[in-house]
C-alpha positions as CSV (number, residue, x, y, z in Angstrom):
1,M,187.6,-106.6,-71.2
2,G,186.9,-107.1,-67.5
3,S,186.1,-103.4,-66.9
4,Q,183.7,-103.5,-69.9
5,F,181.8,-106.4,-68.4
6,E,181.8,-104.8,-65.0
7,G,180.3,-101.6,-66.5
8,V,177.5,-103.6,-68.2
9,A,176.8,-105.5,-65.0
10,L,176.6,-102.2,-63.1
11,M,174.2,-100.7,-65.6
12,T,172.0,-103.8,-65.5
13,F,172.0,-103.6,-61.7
14,D,171.0,-99.9,-61.8
15,V,168.1,-100.7,-64.2
16,V,166.8,-103.5,-62.0
17,Q,167.0,-101.3,-58.9
18,H,165.3,-98.4,-60.7
19,S,162.5,-100.7,-61.8
20,R,162.0,-102.1,-58.3
21,K,161.9,-98.7,-56.7
22,L,159.6,-97.4,-59.4
23,S,157.2,-100.3,-58.9
24,K,157.1,-99.7,-55.2
25,L,156.2,-96.0,-55.6
26,I,153.4,-97.0,-58.0
27,E,152.1,-99.7,-55.6
28,L,152.0,-97.1,-52.8
29,D,150.4,-94.5,-55.0
30,T,153.2,-92.1,-54.1
31,P,153.5,-89.0,-56.4
32,F,157.0,-88.9,-57.9
33,V,159.2,-87.5,-60.6
34,T,161.7,-89.4,-62.7
35,V,164.7,-87.3,-63.7
36,T,166.9,-88.3,-66.6
37,L,170.2,-86.7,-67.6
38,L,169.9,-86.5,-71.3
39,E,172.9,-84.4,-72.4
40,I,176.1,-82.9,-71.1
41,R,178.1,-80.1,-72.6
42,G,181.4,-79.4,-70.8
43,S,182.0,-81.0,-67.4
44,A,179.3,-82.7,-65.3
45,P,179.6,-85.2,-62.4
46,Q,177.5,-87.9,-64.1
47,I,177.0,-89.8,-67.3
48,T,174.1,-89.3,-69.8
49,G,171.2,-91.6,-69.1
50,A,171.7,-91.3,-65.3
51,K,168.3,-91.3,-63.5
52,A,166.9,-90.3,-60.2
53,L,163.5,-90.7,-58.5
54,I,162.3,-87.8,-56.5
55,T,159.2,-87.5,-54.2
56,A,157.8,-84.7,-52.0
57,N,160.2,-86.0,-49.3
58,G,163.3,-85.7,-51.5
59,L,165.6,-88.1,-53.4
60,E,164.3,-91.6,-53.3
61,W,166.7,-93.4,-55.5
62,G,169.5,-92.8,-58.0
63,T,171.5,-89.7,-58.8
64,V,171.9,-87.2,-61.7
65,G,175.2,-85.8,-60.5
66,G,175.1,-85.0,-56.8
67,G,176.0,-81.6,-55.4
68,K,174.4,-78.5,-56.8
69,I,173.0,-80.2,-59.9
70,E,171.1,-82.7,-57.9
71,A,169.9,-80.1,-55.3
72,A,168.5,-78.0,-58.2
73,A,166.9,-81.1,-59.8
74,I,165.3,-82.1,-56.4
75,N,164.0,-78.6,-55.9
76,Y,162.6,-78.3,-59.4
77,A,160.9,-81.7,-59.2
78,Q,159.3,-80.9,-55.8
79,E,157.9,-77.6,-57.2
80,A,156.6,-79.5,-60.2
81,L,154.7,-81.9,-57.9
82,L,153.1,-79.0,-56.2
83,A,152.2,-77.2,-59.4
84,N,151.0,-80.1,-61.6
85,R,148.4,-82.8,-61.5
86,G,148.3,-85.9,-63.6
87,T,151.3,-86.9,-65.8
88,T,153.5,-84.0,-67.2
89,C,156.8,-83.9,-68.9
90,K,159.3,-81.1,-68.8
91,L,162.6,-80.6,-70.6
92,V,165.1,-78.1,-69.1
93,T,168.6,-76.9,-70.0
94,W,170.7,-75.4,-67.2
95,N,173.9,-73.5,-67.6
96,L,176.1,-74.8,-64.8
97,Q,177.5,-71.4,-63.9
98,T,174.5,-69.0,-64.4
99,D,171.7,-71.4,-63.4
100,I,173.3,-73.7,-60.9
101,G,176.0,-71.6,-59.5
102,M,178.9,-74.0,-60.2
103,T,182.4,-72.9,-61.0
104,C,182.8,-75.3,-63.9
105,G,181.4,-74.4,-67.3
106,G,179.0,-76.3,-69.4
107,E,175.3,-77.2,-69.6
108,V,173.1,-80.1,-68.7
109,K,169.8,-81.1,-70.2
110,L,167.4,-82.8,-67.9
111,F,164.1,-84.5,-68.6
112,F,161.5,-84.5,-65.8
113,E,158.5,-86.9,-65.9
114,V,156.0,-85.8,-63.3
115,H,153.6,-88.4,-62.1
116,N,151.1,-86.9,-59.6
117,K,147.5,-88.2,-59.6
118,G,146.8,-86.4,-56.3
119,E,146.0,-88.1,-53.0
120,W,142.7,-89.5,-52.0
121,N,142.6,-90.0,-48.2
122,I,139.8,-92.1,-46.6
123,A,139.3,-92.4,-42.9
124,V,137.2,-95.3,-41.8
125,F,135.9,-95.2,-38.2
126,G,135.1,-98.8,-37.3
127,A,136.8,-102.2,-38.0
128,G,133.7,-104.4,-37.7
129,H,132.0,-106.7,-40.2
130,V,131.5,-104.1,-42.9
131,A,135.0,-102.7,-42.6
132,Q,136.5,-106.2,-42.8
133,V,135.1,-106.4,-46.4
134,L,135.2,-102.7,-47.3
135,I,138.9,-101.9,-46.5
136,P,140.5,-104.8,-48.5
137,M,138.5,-103.5,-51.4
138,L,139.4,-99.8,-50.9
139,V,143.2,-100.4,-50.8
140,K,142.9,-101.7,-54.4
141,L,141.9,-98.2,-55.5
142,H,144.2,-95.2,-55.8
143,C,143.7,-94.1,-52.2
144,R,145.2,-94.2,-48.7
145,V,143.1,-95.6,-46.0
146,T,143.2,-95.1,-42.2
147,C,141.1,-97.3,-40.0
148,I,140.3,-96.2,-36.4
149,D,138.7,-98.4,-33.8
150,S,139.3,-98.8,-30.0
151,R,138.8,-102.6,-30.4
152,A,142.2,-104.1,-31.0
153,E,140.8,-107.5,-31.5
154,W,138.8,-106.3,-34.6
155,M,141.7,-104.2,-35.9
156,S,144.0,-107.2,-35.8
157,K,141.7,-109.0,-38.2
158,L,142.4,-106.5,-41.0
159,P,145.1,-107.6,-43.4
160,E,148.4,-105.6,-43.4
161,H,148.8,-103.4,-46.5
162,P,151.2,-100.6,-47.3
163,K,148.3,-98.2,-48.1
164,L,146.5,-99.0,-44.8
165,H,147.2,-97.4,-41.4
166,K,145.5,-98.7,-38.3
167,F,145.0,-96.9,-35.0
168,T,143.3,-98.1,-31.7
169,P,142.8,-95.0,-29.5
170,E,140.6,-95.0,-26.5
171,D,138.7,-92.1,-27.9
172,P,138.5,-92.3,-31.8
173,S,137.0,-88.8,-32.0
174,S,140.4,-87.5,-30.8
175,L,141.9,-88.3,-34.2
176,V,139.4,-86.2,-36.3
177,Q,141.7,-83.2,-36.5
178,S,144.8,-85.3,-37.5
179,F,143.7,-85.9,-41.1
180,P,144.7,-83.8,-44.1
181,P,142.2,-81.5,-45.9
182,N,139.8,-83.2,-48.3
183,T,139.8,-86.5,-46.4
184,F,136.7,-88.6,-46.9
185,F,135.2,-89.9,-43.6
186,V,133.3,-93.2,-43.3
187,L,131.6,-93.9,-40.0
188,I,130.8,-97.6,-39.6
189,S,131.6,-98.2,-36.0
190,K,129.9,-100.6,-33.6
191,G,126.9,-98.4,-33.1
192,H,125.2,-95.0,-32.6
193,A,127.0,-94.3,-29.3
194,T,130.4,-94.6,-31.0
195,D,129.5,-92.9,-34.3
196,L,127.9,-89.8,-32.7
197,P,131.1,-88.4,-30.9
198,V,133.1,-88.6,-34.1
199,L,130.3,-87.0,-36.1
200,I,129.9,-84.1,-33.7
201,R,133.7,-83.5,-33.8
202,L,133.7,-83.7,-37.6
203,L,130.8,-81.3,-38.1
204,A,132.1,-78.8,-35.4
205,T,135.7,-78.6,-36.6
206,R,136.0,-79.6,-40.3
207,D,134.6,-79.1,-43.8
208,A,134.9,-82.5,-45.4
209,P,134.0,-83.4,-49.0
210,Y,132.3,-86.6,-47.8
211,I,131.0,-87.8,-44.4
212,G,128.9,-91.0,-44.5
213,V,127.4,-92.7,-41.5
214,I,126.1,-96.3,-41.5
215,G,122.5,-96.8,-40.4
216,S,118.8,-96.3,-41.3
217,N,116.7,-93.2,-41.9
218,Q,115.5,-93.6,-38.3
219,K,119.1,-93.4,-37.1
220,A,119.6,-90.3,-39.2
221,R,116.7,-88.6,-37.5
222,V,118.0,-89.5,-34.1
223,L,121.5,-88.2,-35.0
224,R,120.1,-84.9,-36.2
225,R,118.2,-84.4,-33.0
226,E,121.3,-85.0,-31.0
227,L,123.4,-82.8,-33.2
228,T,120.9,-80.0,-32.6
229,A,121.2,-80.5,-28.9
230,H,125.0,-80.1,-29.4
231,D,124.4,-76.8,-31.2
232,I,125.5,-78.1,-34.6
233,P,124.0,-75.7,-37.3
234,L,121.4,-77.1,-39.7
235,E,123.6,-76.5,-42.7
236,K,126.3,-78.6,-41.2
237,Q,123.8,-81.3,-40.3
238,N,122.8,-81.5,-44.0
239,S,126.4,-82.1,-45.0
240,F,126.6,-85.8,-43.9
241,L,124.9,-88.8,-45.5
242,C,123.0,-91.4,-43.6
243,P,122.2,-94.1,-44.6
244,I,125.6,-94.4,-46.2
245,G,126.1,-95.7,-49.7
246,I,124.0,-95.6,-52.8
247,P,120.5,-97.3,-52.7
248,M,121.3,-100.7,-54.1
249,G,121.7,-104.3,-53.0
250,N,121.0,-105.9,-49.7
251,N,122.3,-105.5,-46.2
252,T,125.1,-108.0,-46.3
253,P,128.6,-106.6,-45.4
254,A,129.7,-107.3,-49.0
255,E,126.9,-105.5,-50.8
256,I,126.9,-102.6,-48.2
257,S,130.6,-102.3,-49.0
258,F,130.0,-102.1,-52.8
259,S,127.4,-99.4,-52.3
260,I,129.7,-97.4,-50.1
261,I,132.6,-97.6,-52.6
262,A,130.3,-96.6,-55.4
263,Q,129.2,-93.5,-53.4
264,L,132.8,-92.7,-52.5
265,I,133.8,-92.7,-56.1
266,Q,130.9,-90.5,-57.1
267,H,131.8,-87.9,-54.5
268,R,135.6,-88.2,-55.4
269,D,134.9,-87.4,-59.0
270,K,132.5,-84.6,-58.1
271,A,135.1,-83.0,-55.9
272,G,137.9,-83.5,-58.5
273,I,140.1,-85.2,-56.0
274,L,142.0,-87.2,-58.6
275,E,143.1,-86.1,-62.1
276,H,141.5,-88.6,-64.5
277,K,138.9,-89.0,-67.2
278,S,135.7,-90.1,-65.6
279,K,133.9,-93.0,-67.1
280,S,130.8,-92.0,-69.2
281,F,128.0,-93.8,-70.9
């Protein structure tokens, strides 16, 4: 009787741990695969119903058998994350000798649930008044945000969040090359003198799906004159948006932030960054 209750308690603990880890992966917008061992024929080092959570970095939680079975499951899951967007389900049956290379005979049937919405990376240069409103709103979306500003006192005002990374380099433009492909860039720093070096580096070294610079039409004209002086080609100059955001609302930090987010979402959907059904009217 005691061993029966211990088994039930262990199963309950596993379910709770699985749910907690799953919730954390969803909160962090981390692409993952849930693997469930559905059926065993012959000998296998786990029980049916065993689960594992796998990300691009490897095994995050659980086990479907360890050893060669688990290594094969991890490899299959990681390949599925690379090959599939959105939510996909795959059922596989592996012969333990011919498919896995184990000496024992038998088969395992595994169910792979692939959850991969894709990654939307946004780099915000500037931690001032607009960023203080914009960034807490951005982290509620399916994206990862990096804020860069040399002013530590402004950076410290931003709330901590698992989807927000903060950097305070002396030269913010030095980080331009560190971001992954398809990163969206939002330039809302303390002024023209700090936006321009970042913009020059961006246009000279990257092809980004979105570059927006805060300011007026007059600032845009001044920026383009200075970009021409730095030998930035006209076609590259035409690839950034200034003023930033869609034309709506007033010039308060809150309404500027709403207009920026609306424009970011428009360009995200146009670029197909995330796999989802866009809202239509």
